[in-house]
Rosetta silent file (secondary structure, phi, psi, omega in degrees, C-alpha in Angstrom):
SEQUENCE: MTLPPPLADLLRAAAASGLLGVFAGGAGAAPVSYEIDPTHTYPSFEADHLGGLSVWRGKFNKTAGKIVMDKAAGNGAVDLFVEMDSVDFGLPQMNAVAKGQDLFDVEHFPHARFRGQLEEFTNGAPGKVVGELTLHGVTKPLTLEIRQFKCMPHPLFKRELCGADAHAVFQRDAFGLDSGKAYGFRMDVTLRIQVEALATE
SCORE:     score description
SCORE:     0.000 S_00000001
   1 L     0.000  149.345 -175.963    0.000    0.000    0.000 S_00000001
   2 L   -95.684  130.140  179.115    1.168    3.521   -0.743 S_00000001
   3 L  -101.716  150.691  172.838    1.674    5.952    2.113 S_00000001
   4 L   -56.887  139.177 -174.870    1.613    9.751    1.906 S_00000001
   5 H   -49.470  -45.339 -179.453    5.271   10.895    1.482 S_00000001
   6 H   -60.986  -39.387 -179.519    5.557   12.649    4.887 S_00000001
   7 H   -71.877  -36.317  177.175    4.276    9.571    6.708 S_00000001
   8 H   -61.087  -41.737  178.023    6.458    7.249    4.675 S_00000001
   9 H   -63.015  -41.379 -179.761    9.508    9.293    5.696 S_00000001
  10 H   -65.935  -37.215  179.407    8.479    9.151    9.351 S_00000001
  11 H   -67.112  -37.370  176.210    8.016    5.399    9.208 S_00000001
  12 H   -63.239  -38.174  178.100   11.493    4.927    7.775 S_00000001
  13 H   -66.199  -38.046  178.809   12.828    6.986   10.653 S_00000001
  14 H   -64.499  -41.002  178.416   10.889    4.859   13.128 S_00000001
  15 H   -63.378  -40.979 -179.801   12.344    1.693   11.665 S_00000001
  16 H   -66.195  -29.465 -177.836   15.835    3.130   11.880 S_00000001
  17 H   -80.191   -7.751  171.990   15.296    4.068   15.535 S_00000001
  18 L    93.690   54.319  175.171   14.622    0.430   16.414 S_00000001
  19 H   -57.955  -30.930 -178.939   10.931   -0.291   16.929 S_00000001
  20 H   -75.962   -5.037 -176.392   11.926   -3.950   17.182 S_00000001
  21 H   -60.874  -21.698  179.315   14.174   -3.178   20.129 S_00000001
  22 H   -61.144  -21.532 -177.684   11.404   -4.127   22.534 S_00000001
  23 H   -99.806    5.204 -179.213   12.148   -7.751   21.663 S_00000001
  24 L   -57.734  131.482  178.180   15.905   -7.588   22.186 S_00000001
  25 L    84.088    0.458 -178.845   17.040  -10.579   24.178 S_00000001
  26 L   -85.432   72.081 -177.262   13.772  -12.434   23.707 S_00000001
  27 L   -59.310  132.933  177.602   15.293  -15.772   22.750 S_00000001
  28 L    83.192   -8.567  179.537   12.785  -18.079   21.127 S_00000001
  29 L   -72.613  155.424 -178.508   10.166  -15.353   20.719 S_00000001
  30 L  -127.683   70.973  179.137    8.347  -15.057   17.418 S_00000001
  31 L   -67.484  145.814  177.725    7.362  -11.417   16.923 S_00000001
  32 E  -117.312  136.061  178.112    5.246  -10.570   13.886 S_00000001
  33 E   -95.674  137.829  179.569    5.409   -7.210   12.128 S_00000001
  34 E  -127.745  143.422  173.712    2.204   -5.561   10.952 S_00000001
  35 E  -105.131  127.482 -179.651    1.649   -2.490    8.789 S_00000001
  36 E   -65.046  133.608 -179.558   -1.287   -0.326    9.780 S_00000001
  37 L   -86.339  108.753 -176.813   -3.921   -0.149    7.045 S_00000001
  38 L   -68.340  -15.206  178.748   -4.655    3.565    6.492 S_00000001
  39 L   -86.563   -5.345  178.080   -7.943    2.757    4.752 S_00000001
  40 L  -131.991   19.147 -178.849   -9.293    1.084    7.898 S_00000001
  41 L  -129.290  115.127 -176.221   -7.641    3.161   10.630 S_00000001
  42 E  -139.941   96.703  172.520   -9.236    6.415   11.718 S_00000001
  43 E   -61.299  133.906  177.864   -8.428    8.067   15.055 S_00000001
  44 E  -129.388  165.017 -176.024  -11.466   10.027   16.184 S_00000001
  45 E  -148.283  157.846  176.423  -12.133   12.355   19.085 S_00000001
  46 E  -128.511  131.731 -177.944  -14.900   13.966   21.115 S_00000001
  47 E  -139.869  149.621 -177.168  -14.516   17.405   22.698 S_00000001
  48 E   -70.841  148.406  170.728  -16.752   19.728   24.670 S_00000001
  49 E  -123.276  115.992  174.353  -18.423   22.839   23.255 S_00000001
  50 L    58.623   48.516  171.389  -19.213   25.669   25.681 S_00000001
  51 L    61.655   41.484  176.420  -19.111   23.743   28.940 S_00000001
  52 L   104.975    4.728  178.737  -21.624   21.028   28.147 S_00000001
  53 L   -65.579  -44.090  177.278  -23.733   22.693   25.461 S_00000001
  54 E  -160.547  179.136  179.675  -22.852   19.973   22.944 S_00000001
  55 E  -120.644  125.677  174.592  -20.093   17.568   21.924 S_00000001
  56 E   -88.017  138.963  177.987  -17.917   18.109   18.867 S_00000001
  57 E  -128.722  139.884  178.357  -16.758   15.002   17.050 S_00000001
  58 E  -152.410  173.600  178.464  -14.082   14.666   14.390 S_00000001
  59 E  -146.564  170.593  175.842  -11.591   12.227   12.906 S_00000001
  60 E  -114.887  131.219 -172.195   -8.317   12.118   11.036 S_00000001
  61 L   -91.802   -9.287 -178.092   -8.335   10.653    7.536 S_00000001
  62 L  -130.317  112.706  176.769   -4.608    9.925    7.092 S_00000001
  63 E  -135.323  162.479  175.215   -2.695    7.625    9.413 S_00000001
  64 E  -159.721  165.499  177.825    0.157    5.156    9.076 S_00000001
  65 E   162.096 -175.588 -177.821    2.355    3.096   11.325 S_00000001
  66 E  -132.558  148.588  170.956    3.754   -0.210   12.454 S_00000001
  67 E  -130.506  135.449  172.593    2.890   -2.785   15.094 S_00000001
  68 E  -121.238  127.944 -172.643    5.199   -5.547   16.265 S_00000001
  69 E  -144.596  137.631  172.060    3.576   -8.225   18.402 S_00000001
  70 E  -120.489   97.263 -175.166    4.409  -11.578   19.959 S_00000001
  71 L   -66.457  -34.068 -179.732    1.114  -12.974   21.189 S_00000001
  72 L   -68.442  -41.919 -179.302    2.717  -16.059   22.744 S_00000001
  73 L   -80.834  -17.978  178.956    5.254  -14.038   24.741 S_00000001
  74 L    75.296   43.124  175.511    2.695  -11.362   25.594 S_00000001
  75 E  -148.744  169.993 -178.559    4.528   -8.265   24.406 S_00000001
  76 E   172.779  174.615 -178.692    4.615   -5.831   21.516 S_00000001
  77 E  -143.200  148.375 -179.298    5.097   -2.266   20.361 S_00000001
  78 E  -126.599  138.280  174.417    3.010    0.291   18.481 S_00000001
  79 E  -139.267  107.417 -172.828    4.161    3.311   16.461 S_00000001
  80 E  -121.521  133.054  179.261    1.311    5.329   14.939 S_00000001
  81 E  -116.628  141.979  178.816    1.527    8.580   12.962 S_00000001
  82 E  -126.046  130.894  175.763   -1.343   10.957   12.198 S_00000001
  83 E   -87.225  109.092 -170.646   -1.317   13.653    9.526 S_00000001
  84 H   -65.885  -26.299  178.227   -2.972   16.579   11.296 S_00000001
  85 H   -65.485  -12.355 -178.212   -3.969   18.311    8.054 S_00000001
  86 H   -91.407   11.282  179.571   -6.418   15.437    7.496 S_00000001
  87 E   -58.408  139.766 -172.527   -8.696   16.477   10.386 S_00000001
  88 E  -144.144  110.142  174.637  -12.325   16.120    9.378 S_00000001
  89 L   -95.225   -4.127 -172.703  -15.391   17.363   11.263 S_00000001
  90 L    81.996    9.230 -179.407  -17.624   16.931    8.223 S_00000001
  91 L  -141.328  112.848 -174.942  -17.783   20.719    7.940 S_00000001
  92 H   -54.670  -39.323 -179.212  -15.180   22.615    5.850 S_00000001
  93 H   -63.681  -40.115  178.882  -15.389   25.775    7.990 S_00000001
  94 H   -68.884  -37.890  177.497  -14.695   23.791   11.166 S_00000001
  95 H   -60.177  -42.688 -178.826  -11.831   21.952    9.480 S_00000001
  96 H   -63.386  -41.032  178.307  -10.226   25.272    8.556 S_00000001
  97 H   -64.842  -43.838 -178.106  -10.469   26.532   12.150 S_00000001
  98 H   -63.211  -33.470 -178.973   -9.020   23.291   13.540 S_00000001
  99 H   -78.261  -15.722 -173.936   -6.034   23.486   11.192 S_00000001
 100 L   -78.765 -177.903 -174.466   -5.287   27.108   12.130 S_00000001
 101 L   -65.762  -24.463 -178.085   -3.054   28.636   14.789 S_00000001
 102 L   -74.897  -13.626 -179.871   -5.783   28.658   17.441 S_00000001
 103 L  -132.391 -100.789 -172.630   -5.920   24.868   17.554 S_00000001
 104 L   -76.351  -24.594  179.246   -3.739   22.297   15.782 S_00000001
 105 L    49.204   60.668 -171.700   -1.555   24.794   13.880 S_00000001
 106 L   -65.056  -20.216  177.874   -0.780   22.194   11.232 S_00000001
 107 L   -64.102  -38.774 -178.636    1.717   24.449    9.468 S_00000001
 108 L   -96.926  -22.577 -178.874    4.096   24.187   12.420 S_00000001
 109 L  -131.357   75.345 -171.302    2.965   20.813   13.813 S_00000001
 110 L   -72.634  -18.648 -175.718    2.023   18.683   10.798 S_00000001
 111 E  -132.597  150.562  166.310    2.062   15.299   12.556 S_00000001
 112 E  -114.380  155.777 -177.269    1.006   13.649   15.789 S_00000001
 113 E  -143.733  136.705  172.134    2.596   10.433   16.994 S_00000001
 114 E  -122.094  126.266  176.463    1.698    7.736   19.498 S_00000001
 115 E  -125.257  136.097 -179.199    4.298    5.205   20.618 S_00000001
 116 E  -164.779  173.816  179.824    3.681    2.531   23.211 S_00000001
 117 E  -110.158  132.876  175.940    4.097   -1.000   24.509 S_00000001
 118 E   -73.916  132.105 -177.062    1.350   -3.616   24.341 S_00000001
 119 E  -139.027  174.087  175.902    0.589   -5.002   27.800 S_00000001
 120 L    54.512   54.970  178.002   -1.841   -7.132   29.822 S_00000001
 121 L   -73.150  139.806  172.521   -2.229   -9.951   27.311 S_00000001
 122 E  -134.522  117.569 -177.597   -5.006  -12.496   27.860 S_00000001
 123 L    52.729   42.180  176.689   -5.156  -15.503   25.542 S_00000001
 124 L    83.282    0.852 -178.221   -2.932  -13.690   23.045 S_00000001
 125 E  -111.753  125.671  178.283   -4.929  -10.435   23.091 S_00000001
 126 L   -71.715  149.201 -179.591   -3.438   -7.232   24.554 S_00000001
 127 L  -103.254  -19.553  178.977   -5.513   -5.240   27.031 S_00000001
 128 E  -160.644  165.679  174.571   -3.802   -1.860   26.833 S_00000001
 129 E  -123.989  117.817 -179.692   -1.029    0.177   25.243 S_00000001
 130 E  -101.263  117.241 -175.655    1.174    2.142   27.638 S_00000001
 131 E  -161.711 -145.908 -178.616    3.043    4.899   25.855 S_00000001
 132 E  -144.217  143.738  178.527    3.288    8.556   25.005 S_00000001
 133 E  -108.517  129.665  171.949    1.458   10.929   22.701 S_00000001
 134 E  -107.254  117.659 -174.966    3.242   13.736   20.869 S_00000001
 135 E  -143.892  130.446  177.438    0.739   16.410   19.852 S_00000001
 136 L    59.094   31.793  177.698    1.248   20.088   19.021 S_00000001
 137 L    80.204    6.346 -178.104    4.963   19.677   19.770 S_00000001
 138 E  -118.716  137.649  178.863    4.345   18.367   23.308 S_00000001
 139 E  -113.793  127.029 -179.737    4.932   14.788   24.494 S_00000001
 140 E  -137.514  152.670  175.557    2.950   13.367   27.425 S_00000001
 141 E   -63.211  144.522  176.368    2.271    9.856   28.781 S_00000001
 142 E  -152.507  133.058  176.464   -0.917    8.250   27.506 S_00000001
 143 E  -113.456  127.326  176.893   -2.402    4.803   28.054 S_00000001
 144 E   -97.507  129.265  172.794   -4.891    3.360   25.575 S_00000001
 145 E   -88.224  126.071  179.306   -7.431    0.825   26.818 S_00000001
 146 E   -91.591  110.831 -175.078   -8.059   -1.867   24.198 S_00000001
 147 E   -94.092  -16.392  178.769  -11.770   -2.625   24.309 S_00000001
 148 E  -150.695  136.785 -179.257  -11.906   -4.953   21.323 S_00000001
 149 E  -151.399  135.908  179.174   -9.217   -7.074   19.654 S_00000001
 150 E  -155.442  142.422  171.157   -9.298   -9.764   16.987 S_00000001
 151 E  -123.627  147.128 -179.288   -6.920  -11.436   14.512 S_00000001
 152 E  -160.349  161.424  173.958   -7.915  -13.487   11.480 S_00000001
 153 E   -68.103  132.435  176.043   -6.598  -14.496    8.052 S_00000001
 154 L   -66.620  129.428 -175.124   -7.165  -11.712    5.533 S_00000001
 155 L   -64.369  -22.083 -179.210   -9.644  -13.092    2.975 S_00000001
 156 L  -104.544  -45.667 -173.504   -7.693  -11.649    0.025 S_00000001
 157 L   -87.435  -12.063  177.187   -4.039  -11.361    1.063 S_00000001
 158 L    59.241   28.532  172.221   -3.942  -14.638    3.047 S_00000001
 159 L  -120.861  162.595 -176.984   -1.875  -13.013    5.792 S_00000001
 160 E   -67.221  133.353  177.190   -2.861  -12.358    9.366 S_00000001
 161 E  -118.229  126.756  178.143   -5.045   -9.293    9.855 S_00000001
 162 E  -119.049  144.536  178.963   -5.489   -7.838   13.335 S_00000001
 163 E  -137.854  153.809 -179.533   -7.906   -5.161   14.427 S_00000001
 164 E  -151.564  160.338  171.123   -8.622   -3.284   17.620 S_00000001
 165 E  -124.913  118.961 -174.313  -10.686   -0.532   19.129 S_00000001
 166 E  -118.815  155.431 -171.023   -8.766    1.588   21.641 S_00000001
 167 E  -144.193  142.359  174.359   -9.867    4.350   23.987 S_00000001
 168 E  -157.447  160.908  173.721   -8.281    7.062   26.146 S_00000001
 169 E  -128.193  133.364  177.418   -9.123   10.407   27.731 S_00000001
 170 E  -141.177  166.584  179.142   -6.631   13.270   28.025 S_00000001
 171 E   -96.370  116.541 -173.931   -6.554   16.989   28.809 S_00000001
 172 H   -69.502  -27.268  179.619   -5.918   18.976   25.650 S_00000001
 173 H   -69.424  -18.144  174.541   -4.571   22.046   27.447 S_00000001
 174 H   -66.568  -18.709  178.036   -1.677   19.868   28.673 S_00000001
 175 H  -103.686   13.483 -179.878   -0.575   19.874   25.014 S_00000001
 176 L    80.048   13.239 -179.647   -0.993   23.634   24.624 S_00000001
 177 L  -104.077   74.434 -174.075   -4.413   23.267   22.980 S_00000001
 178 L  -107.636   20.395  178.449   -6.430   25.523   25.279 S_00000001
 179 L   -55.943  130.473  178.512   -8.634   27.264   22.697 S_00000001
 180 L    88.173   -7.353 -177.192  -12.013   28.083   24.260 S_00000001
 181 H   -60.590  -39.939 -179.389  -10.873   27.523   27.852 S_00000001
 182 H   -66.179  -18.351  179.806  -11.598   31.145   28.778 S_00000001
 183 H   -98.249    7.769  177.291  -15.198   30.657   27.543 S_00000001
 184 L    95.575    6.067  176.905  -15.807   27.631   29.744 S_00000001
 185 L   -63.510  133.863  173.501  -14.911   24.854   27.319 S_00000001
 186 L   -74.061  147.663 -173.799  -13.915   21.687   29.176 S_00000001
 187 L   -95.271   -7.384 -179.911  -10.443   20.490   28.288 S_00000001
 188 E   -73.751  137.844  179.466  -11.001   16.719   28.438 S_00000001
 189 E  -125.900  131.584  173.751  -10.907   14.942   25.086 S_00000001
 190 E   -93.840  122.619 -179.599  -12.030   11.384   24.423 S_00000001
 191 E  -107.817  131.093  175.429   -9.780    9.665   21.902 S_00000001
 192 E  -127.761  135.267  179.394  -10.862    6.543   20.051 S_00000001
 193 E  -126.069  110.875  169.429   -8.686    4.674   17.591 S_00000001
 194 E   -90.877  126.972 -173.371  -10.125    2.038   15.303 S_00000001
 195 E  -138.671  139.749  169.060   -7.167    0.251   13.769 S_00000001
 196 E  -129.242  142.422 -177.106   -6.531   -2.636   11.411 S_00000001
 197 E  -142.465  137.797 -175.104   -3.047   -3.898   10.591 S_00000001
 198 E  -108.221  132.508  177.508   -1.838   -6.535    8.138 S_00000001
 199 E   -57.752  138.357 -176.399    1.111   -8.849    8.751 S_00000001
 200 L   -75.283  -18.030  176.872    3.968   -7.927    6.433 S_00000001
 201 L  -153.970    0.000    0.000    4.684  -11.578    5.571 S_00000001
């Protein structure tokens, strides 16, 4: 599959930095590498409008990344990139505001990144990802709860396909995204990531 050039460059950098390092010393382990499918992976979010008046919802249309997982050993690593310019509220005017300096400022911060370790495996399925989110140039710890997880043979490619639904809540002003705070907007954001990833071999 073809990745947008900026994300492809970031993934090469991630590979060079040693995403597989989490398995160093794991004699006998059989980690499998997966490439995130950008056509089935859409991080979405929910944020407050005017202190409980309504809830804004949006998603990002361009993501890419890698997952390395050893279900038998119960460990793994995730490296996910999001192209911030792909934010989509379903309303062009809202998209333009979100991309501007008052919020995501995509000109200066074009990408977000989540890196973490898969933990709490049960019968080969991870229960959470403990890692860090880099957003708006700020990096903070973030743990994703995995609420749904499944692997199966891909019906067309005949390689293992894994999918998950992950959830977290964070404070956006901790990342310098405090637009609307003075007007009573709550700063908590609910993040949901639907992800599918295909084994590379």
